Backbone as JSON, one array per atom type, in Angstrom:
{
  "sequence": "MSSDSLALFRKSLGNELGALAEQHYQHDLQSSDREALQKAASRVSMHTTIGSVVGLSLGLFLSFRLRKNRTTMFNAFRTSEKPVAVQFAGGRTEPLPDLTPMLKPSTLGDIATYTLFGLGGLFVGGETGLLTGGLSAQSAIKKDPEAKKRIEAAFRKFRAETLRLEADQLEKGERGLGM",
  "N": [[-1.19, 6.6, 2.75], [-0.48, 4.6, 5.35], [0.52, 0.84, 6.15], [-0.12, 0.62, 8.48], [-2.49, 1.54, 9.37], [-4.78, 0.06, 8.83], [-6.19, -2.59, 11.04], [-5.94, -5.22, 10.59], [-3.07, -5.38, 9.66], [-1.32, -4.44, 11.42], [1.63, -5.02, 13.17], [4.05, -5.13, 14.16], [6.54, -3.28, 16.62], [8.6, -1.78, 15.48], [12.19, -1.98, 15.06], [13.94, -1.39, 16.96], [12.6, -1.12, 19.36], [11.46, -3.58, 19.11], [13.4, -5.37, 19.52], [14.09, -4.59, 22.23], [11.72, -5.27, 23.51], [11.59, -7.99, 23.02], [13.69, -8.86, 24.55], [13.19, -8.06, 27.31], [10.84, -9.7, 27.29], [12.14, -12.22, 27.4], [13.75, -12.41, 29.54], [12.38, -11.46, 31.81], [10.16, -12.76, 32.16], [8.45, -15.66, 32.9], [8.0, -19.17, 31.71], [5.66, -19.89, 31.32], [4.29, -17.74, 31.71], [5.13, -16.4, 29.08], [3.71, -18.19, 27.21], [1.13, -17.56, 28.05], [1.11, -14.97, 27.05], [1.65, -15.45, 24.3], [-0.82, -17.03, 23.74], [-2.43, -15.07, 24.13], [-1.89, -13.11, 22.28], [-2.37, -14.56, 20.06], [-5.05, -14.67, 20.02], [-5.87, -12.15, 19.88], [-5.1, -11.76, 17.16], [-6.36, -13.56, 15.88], [-9.26, -12.55, 16.45], [-8.87, -10.17, 15.11], [-8.23, -10.7, 12.3], [-10.91, -12.23, 11.76], [-12.67, -10.4, 12.24], [-11.95, -8.58, 10.21], [-12.18, -9.77, 7.95], [-15.24, -10.43, 8.11], [-16.03, -7.77, 8.09], [-15.21, -6.8, 5.73], [-16.56, -8.58, 3.95], [-19.12, -7.76, 4.73], [-19.19, -5.26, 3.85], [-18.96, -5.34, 1.15], [-21.35, -6.79, 0.64], [-23.15, -5.01, 1.06], [-22.52, -3.02, -0.59], [-23.13, -4.23, -3.08], [-25.77, -4.45, -2.67], [-26.85, -1.87, -2.78], [-26.0, -0.7, -5.22], [-27.85, -2.51, -6.57], [-30.2, -1.59, -5.9], [-29.87, 1.09, -6.72], [-29.96, 0.96, -9.73], [-32.56, -0.31, -9.91], [-33.98, 1.77, -9.0], [-33.5, 3.33, -11.21], [-34.24, 2.22, -13.54], [-36.97, 2.36, -12.8], [-37.56, 5.08, -12.73], [-36.7, 5.57, -15.6], [-38.59, 4.24, -16.86], [-41.04, 5.6, -16.25], [-43.74, 8.07, -16.73], [-42.83, 11.26, -17.63], [-42.86, 14.87, -17.36], [-42.6, 16.96, -20.55], [-42.66, 19.66, -20.73], [-42.93, 22.72, -19.4], [-45.78, 25.01, -18.75], [-46.24, 28.34, -18.25], [-48.2, 30.94, -16.46], [-48.65, 32.93, -18.09], [-48.67, 31.81, -20.6], [-46.58, 31.06, -21.85], [-44.45, 28.45, -23.0], [-42.07, 26.31, -21.75], [-39.73, 23.92, -22.64], [-38.56, 20.95, -20.83], [-35.38, 19.57, -19.88], [-34.39, 16.31, -20.91], [-33.39, 14.18, -18.35], [-32.51, 11.68, -17.97], [-30.28, 10.42, -19.07], [-28.15, 11.41, -17.33], [-28.87, 10.29, -14.85], [-28.25, 7.77, -14.85], [-26.78, 4.64, -13.82], [-23.35, 4.37, -13.35], [-20.17, 2.92, -14.26], [-17.98, 3.83, -13.35], [-19.0, 4.96, -10.84], [-19.97, 2.46, -9.68], [-17.56, 1.23, -9.13], [-16.63, 3.05, -7.4], [-18.4, 2.65, -5.36], [-18.02, 0.24, -4.63], [-15.23, -0.01, -3.81], [-15.18, 1.92, -1.77], [-17.08, 1.12, 0.17], [-16.1, -1.7, 0.46], [-13.57, -1.02, 1.62], [-14.12, 0.52, 3.95], [-15.85, -1.39, 5.32], [-13.66, -3.38, 5.67], [-12.05, -1.66, 7.56], [-13.8, -1.16, 9.58], [-14.7, -3.5, 10.43], [-12.16, -4.71, 11.11], [-11.13, -3.01, 12.95], [-13.09, -3.25, 15.31], [-12.78, -6.11, 15.4], [-10.18, -5.86, 16.56], [-10.51, -4.77, 18.78], [-12.35, -6.27, 20.26], [-10.58, -8.61, 20.52], [-8.73, -7.7, 21.98], [-9.9, -7.19, 24.53], [-10.6, -9.91, 24.93], [-8.21, -11.08, 25.2], [-7.19, -9.92, 27.26], [-9.0, -10.73, 29.33], [-8.03, -13.51, 29.4], [-5.61, -13.17, 30.46], [-6.12, -12.22, 33.0], [-7.02, -14.43, 34.14], [-5.07, -15.72, 35.77], [-3.67, -14.33, 38.5], [-1.25, -14.07, 39.74], [0.56, -14.18, 37.39], [-0.48, -12.37, 36.1], [0.44, -10.03, 37.56], [3.17, -10.46, 37.14], [3.37, -9.99, 34.49], [2.41, -7.56, 34.13], [4.67, -6.22, 35.89], [6.81, -6.79, 34.13], [6.03, -5.19, 31.88], [5.92, -2.59, 32.72], [8.78, -2.29, 33.37], [9.78, -2.53, 30.99], [8.34, -0.34, 29.61], [9.52, 1.88, 30.89], [12.13, 1.68, 30.28], [11.85, 2.18, 27.3], [10.79, 4.65, 27.33], [13.07, 6.15, 28.5], [14.78, 5.38, 26.28], [13.8, 6.88, 24.3], [13.83, 9.47, 25.5], [16.59, 9.8, 25.33], [17.19, 9.75, 22.78], [15.81, 12.28, 22.03], [17.23, 14.36, 23.36], [19.67, 13.94, 21.9], [19.14, 14.77, 19.53], [18.37, 13.17, 17.63], [15.79, 12.43, 16.89], [12.69, 13.7, 15.82], [10.36, 16.21, 17.15], [7.78, 16.07, 16.49], [6.4, 18.07, 15.5]],
  "CA": [[-2.02, 5.79, 4.04], [0.27, 3.44, 5.87], [-0.29, -0.35, 6.24], [-0.66, 0.41, 10.1], [-3.8, 2.21, 9.35], [-5.7, -1.1, 8.9], [-5.56, -3.3, 12.1], [-5.27, -6.5, 10.17], [-1.56, -5.38, 9.02], [-0.39, -4.12, 12.45], [2.16, -6.6, 13.41], [5.37, -4.96, 15.21], [6.97, -2.14, 17.15], [9.72, -1.11, 15.1], [13.48, -2.87, 15.2], [14.84, -1.16, 18.14], [11.5, -1.36, 20.33], [11.07, -5.15, 19.07], [14.42, -6.04, 20.28], [14.05, -4.12, 23.68], [10.61, -6.05, 23.88], [12.25, -9.49, 23.07], [14.75, -8.94, 25.66], [12.28, -8.3, 28.39], [10.24, -10.91, 27.09], [13.03, -13.52, 27.58], [14.44, -12.15, 30.87], [11.59, -10.78, 33.06], [8.83, -13.61, 32.33], [8.4, -16.95, 33.13], [7.86, -19.84, 30.48], [3.92, -19.92, 31.69], [3.76, -16.31, 31.19], [5.13, -16.07, 28.0], [2.75, -18.78, 27.02], [-0.34, -16.78, 28.27], [0.98, -13.75, 26.11], [1.44, -15.79, 23.0], [-2.15, -17.25, 23.62], [-3.36, -13.58, 24.06], [-1.66, -12.54, 21.14], [-2.97, -15.29, 18.89], [-6.53, -14.36, 20.23], [-5.94, -10.58, 19.23], [-4.67, -12.02, 15.91], [-7.78, -14.04, 15.27], [-10.27, -11.74, 16.11], [-8.91, -9.05, 14.12], [-8.47, -11.29, 11.08], [-12.16, -12.55, 11.52], [-13.38, -8.96, 12.0], [-11.57, -7.97, 8.85], [-13.11, -10.73, 6.91], [-16.5, -10.09, 8.06], [-16.35, -6.35, 7.7], [-15.01, -6.66, 4.19], [-17.85, -9.28, 3.4], [-20.41, -7.03, 4.88], [-19.21, -4.0, 3.13], [-19.17, -5.74, -0.24], [-22.62, -7.13, 0.5], [-23.96, -3.72, 1.37], [-22.19, -2.11, -1.79], [-24.01, -4.98, -3.88], [-27.37, -4.14, -2.54], [-27.0, -0.44, -2.95], [-25.81, -0.87, -6.61], [-28.82, -3.07, -7.06], [-31.36, -0.55, -5.66], [-29.88, 2.33, -7.52], [-30.25, 0.14, -10.84], [-33.94, -0.64, -9.76], [-34.73, 3.14, -8.83], [-33.13, 4.12, -12.33], [-35.13, 1.67, -14.29], [-38.39, 2.86, -12.53], [-37.41, 6.6, -13.21], [-36.81, 5.67, -16.9], [-40.05, 3.96, -17.69], [-41.99, 6.27, -15.56], [-43.99, 9.09, -17.49], [-42.23, 12.43, -17.32], [-43.2, 16.06, -18.12], [-41.71, 17.33, -21.26], [-42.55, 20.98, -20.84], [-43.82, 23.35, -18.23], [-46.56, 26.05, -19.26], [-46.4, 29.39, -17.45], [-49.56, 31.33, -16.45], [-48.55, 33.94, -19.22], [-48.68, 31.31, -21.77], [-45.17, 30.79, -22.53], [-44.1, 27.27, -22.75], [-40.41, 25.86, -21.92], [-39.22, 22.42, -22.61], [-37.71, 20.48, -19.85], [-34.49, 18.61, -20.52], [-34.48, 14.86, -20.31], [-32.19, 13.85, -17.11], [-32.35, 10.22, -17.7], [-28.92, 9.83, -18.98], [-27.51, 11.76, -16.25], [-29.18, 9.49, -13.58], [-27.94, 6.45, -15.25], [-25.57, 4.25, -12.82], [-22.08, 4.36, -14.17], [-19.09, 1.85, -14.12], [-17.11, 4.52, -12.14], [-19.82, 5.03, -9.48], [-20.01, 1.1, -9.23], [-16.23, 0.91, -8.52], [-16.31, 3.68, -6.14], [-19.12, 2.1, -4.36], [-17.55, -1.25, -3.98], [-14.25, 0.42, -3.24], [-15.34, 2.63, -0.52], [-17.84, 0.3, 1.06], [-15.08, -2.45, 0.95], [-12.36, -0.56, 2.66], [-14.81, 0.91, 5.02], [-16.15, -2.69, 5.98], [-12.34, -3.61, 6.22], [-11.48, -0.81, 8.49], [-14.48, -1.1, 10.77], [-14.61, -4.82, 11.08], [-10.78, -4.78, 11.56], [-10.72, -2.38, 14.44], [-13.81, -3.98, 16.06], [-11.98, -7.44, 15.93], [-8.77, -5.58, 17.5], [-11.15, -4.31, 20.31], [-12.79, -7.58, 20.98], [-9.5, -9.54, 20.71], [-7.89, -7.09, 23.3], [-10.73, -7.61, 25.49], [-10.49, -11.1, 25.14], [-6.96, -11.34, 25.6], [-7.0, -9.28, 28.64], [-9.6, -11.61, 30.22], [-7.24, -14.73, 29.41], [-4.47, -12.98, 31.14], [-6.5, -11.72, 34.16], [-7.31, -15.46, 34.87], [-3.79, -15.97, 36.84], [-3.23, -13.14, 39.09], [0.32, -14.16, 39.81], [1.04, -14.42, 36.16], [-0.85, -10.99, 35.46], [1.36, -9.19, 38.31], [4.69, -10.7, 36.8], [3.49, -9.36, 33.24], [2.5, -6.11, 34.45], [6.06, -5.52, 35.96], [7.83, -6.67, 32.89], [5.58, -4.09, 31.01], [6.44, -1.3, 33.5], [10.13, -2.24, 33.02], [9.64, -2.03, 29.2], [7.8, 1.01, 29.29], [10.46, 2.9, 31.56], [13.11, 1.77, 29.55], [11.43, 2.77, 26.11], [10.76, 6.29, 27.47], [14.45, 6.4, 28.67], [15.49, 5.35, 24.93], [13.1, 8.08, 23.61], [14.57, 10.84, 26.0], [17.91, 10.07, 25.01], [17.01, 10.18, 21.47], [15.37, 13.77, 22.02], [18.28, 15.03, 23.89], [20.88, 14.03, 21.2], [18.45, 15.37, 18.57], [18.07, 12.08, 16.52], [14.19, 12.28, 16.78], [12.13, 15.08, 15.91], [9.63, 16.59, 17.85], [6.69, 15.8, 15.99], [5.99, 19.24, 15.1]],
  "C": [[-1.02, 4.57, 4.21], [-0.37, 1.98, 6.11], [-0.63, -0.43, 7.63], [-1.96, 1.04, 10.25], [-5.08, 1.09, 9.37], [-5.09, -2.09, 10.17], [-5.13, -4.7, 11.86], [-3.79, -6.33, 9.88], [-0.64, -4.73, 10.19], [0.12, -5.27, 12.96], [3.25, -6.01, 14.5], [5.61, -3.48, 15.53], [7.81, -1.34, 16.52], [11.12, -2.04, 15.64], [13.88, -2.58, 16.37], [13.7, -1.59, 19.3], [11.34, -2.87, 20.52], [12.14, -5.86, 19.85], [14.63, -5.83, 21.7], [12.84, -5.14, 24.21], [10.8, -7.46, 24.09], [12.97, -9.52, 24.23], [14.03, -8.82, 27.02], [11.4, -9.45, 28.44], [10.94, -12.28, 27.76], [13.51, -13.57, 28.98], [13.58, -12.06, 32.21], [10.41, -11.58, 33.28], [9.1, -14.93, 32.41], [7.94, -17.83, 31.85], [6.04, -19.9, 30.38], [3.62, -18.55, 31.22], [4.09, -15.93, 29.72], [4.1, -16.94, 26.87], [1.44, -18.14, 26.81], [-0.1, -15.67, 27.18], [0.92, -14.41, 24.71], [-0.02, -16.25, 22.67], [-3.04, -16.01, 23.35], [-3.02, -13.17, 22.51], [-2.41, -13.09, 19.7], [-4.58, -15.08, 18.94], [-6.64, -13.22, 19.34], [-5.99, -11.02, 17.65], [-5.89, -12.49, 15.11], [-8.85, -13.35, 15.13], [-10.2, -10.69, 15.39], [-9.01, -9.53, 12.65], [-10.04, -11.59, 10.76], [-12.81, -11.21, 11.34], [-13.3, -8.22, 10.84], [-12.37, -8.53, 7.88], [-14.45, -10.45, 6.73], [-16.88, -8.66, 7.8], [-16.14, -6.23, 6.38], [-16.37, -7.38, 3.49], [-18.88, -8.55, 3.36], [-20.46, -5.75, 3.99], [-19.48, -4.07, 1.56], [-20.51, -5.92, -0.66], [-23.57, -5.91, 0.36], [-23.86, -2.96, -0.14], [-22.95, -2.84, -2.9], [-25.47, -4.35, -3.81], [-27.7, -2.76, -3.11], [-26.71, -0.42, -4.71], [-27.32, -1.48, -7.24], [-30.15, -2.42, -6.97], [-31.19, 0.62, -6.36], [-30.18, 1.8, -9.26], [-31.66, 0.08, -10.98], [-34.63, 0.66, -9.9], [-34.44, 3.73, -10.48], [-33.96, 3.65, -13.32], [-36.72, 2.01, -14.05], [-38.42, 4.32, -12.97], [-37.55, 6.35, -14.81], [-38.04, 5.32, -17.78], [-41.4, 4.77, -17.19], [-42.44, 7.65, -16.66], [-43.62, 10.4, -16.97], [-42.96, 13.65, -18.11], [-42.12, 16.38, -19.3], [-41.7, 18.92, -21.38], [-43.19, 21.65, -19.69], [-44.53, 24.78, -19.16], [-46.83, 26.97, -18.22], [-47.74, 29.99, -17.61], [-49.85, 32.57, -18.06], [-48.85, 33.29, -20.46], [-47.59, 30.77, -22.4], [-44.85, 29.29, -22.1], [-42.65, 26.84, -22.99], [-40.46, 24.51, -21.76], [-38.47, 22.08, -21.54], [-36.75, 19.37, -20.52], [-35.02, 17.14, -20.23], [-33.01, 14.49, -19.43], [-31.86, 12.5, -17.3], [-30.93, 9.76, -17.84], [-28.06, 10.37, -18.05], [-27.78, 10.96, -15.07], [-28.71, 8.11, -13.62], [-26.75, 5.71, -14.34], [-24.49, 3.82, -13.86], [-21.06, 3.37, -13.69], [-18.33, 2.59, -12.86], [-17.77, 4.72, -10.78], [-20.0, 3.43, -8.89], [-18.67, 0.83, -8.55], [-15.98, 1.83, -7.4], [-17.04, 3.2, -4.96], [-18.34, 0.72, -3.77], [-16.01, -0.94, -3.32], [-14.47, 0.94, -1.91], [-16.11, 1.7, 0.64], [-16.82, -1.04, 1.59], [-14.34, -2.32, 1.99], [-13.0, 0.03, 3.77], [-15.16, -0.29, 6.04], [-14.91, -3.13, 6.54], [-11.95, -3.02, 7.53], [-12.25, -1.08, 9.96], [-14.51, -2.44, 11.55], [-13.19, -5.02, 11.59], [-10.67, -4.58, 12.94], [-11.68, -2.83, 15.41], [-13.21, -5.22, 16.32], [-10.78, -7.14, 16.77], [-9.39, -5.26, 19.0], [-11.52, -5.67, 21.05], [-11.79, -8.61, 21.42], [-8.56, -9.08, 21.91], [-8.63, -7.43, 24.53], [-10.53, -9.25, 26.03], [-9.34, -11.74, 25.64], [-6.53, -10.72, 27.0], [-7.83, -10.23, 29.46], [-8.88, -12.88, 30.51], [-6.23, -14.44, 30.48], [-4.77, -12.72, 32.68], [-6.8, -13.17, 34.93], [-6.29, -15.83, 36.14], [-3.6, -14.9, 37.22], [-1.98, -12.98, 39.37], [0.95, -13.73, 38.49], [0.94, -12.52, 35.71], [0.41, -9.92, 36.33], [2.76, -9.4, 37.68], [4.85, -9.8, 35.22], [3.29, -8.19, 33.39], [3.7, -5.43, 34.94], [6.9, -5.52, 34.97], [7.4, -5.8, 32.02], [6.19, -2.89, 31.48], [7.86, -1.25, 33.21], [10.38, -1.79, 31.73], [9.61, -0.77, 28.86], [8.82, 2.34, 29.74], [11.59, 2.89, 30.68], [13.16, 2.22, 28.08], [11.17, 4.4, 26.43], [12.24, 6.8, 27.87], [15.02, 6.48, 27.17], [14.95, 6.65, 24.34], [13.65, 9.57, 24.01], [15.8, 10.91, 25.53], [18.13, 10.6, 23.63], [16.78, 11.67, 21.06], [16.53, 14.52, 22.31], [19.67, 15.21, 22.88], [20.33, 14.56, 19.83], [18.34, 14.47, 17.38], [16.65, 12.09, 16.25], [13.71, 13.77, 16.71], [11.01, 15.17, 16.95], [7.91, 16.32, 17.68], [5.68, 16.96, 15.52], [6.21, 19.65, 13.72]]
}
């Protein structure tokens, strides 16, 4: 699992694309556009961080509640009166095994619960934060129509150059086809 799997840790495009993006960032945009993009990026980062923290907290809280309920159910099962044998119509009696030790909550189960719920909450919260941050950043950029047009034009130039670079790499055989 790569660190890019979690929204909280996604930061860059890679060295080549990062340098190309920085070049377009410096040459194709005005300083007000760069400030708007930086504010938008900080919004996305803030939403993602908050979403990840909230998701992790919620996941750990739910795993705590689940563990408490499992323990309560086990204690209720342990103290309840259970049959010890079954008598068939023919008169034969078969003893029933005691399942209480098999139903006891284990440390390994607790670790698995906390881990899965914690990571699940981190993933869901981070992705939700990334989504809300992206929407918030998009609305912030859309406030100034002229800046939006300049940013879109710079992005189109960057994207076209990225595609040219990728096509050159494919023709030279430097990059796999992903198959």
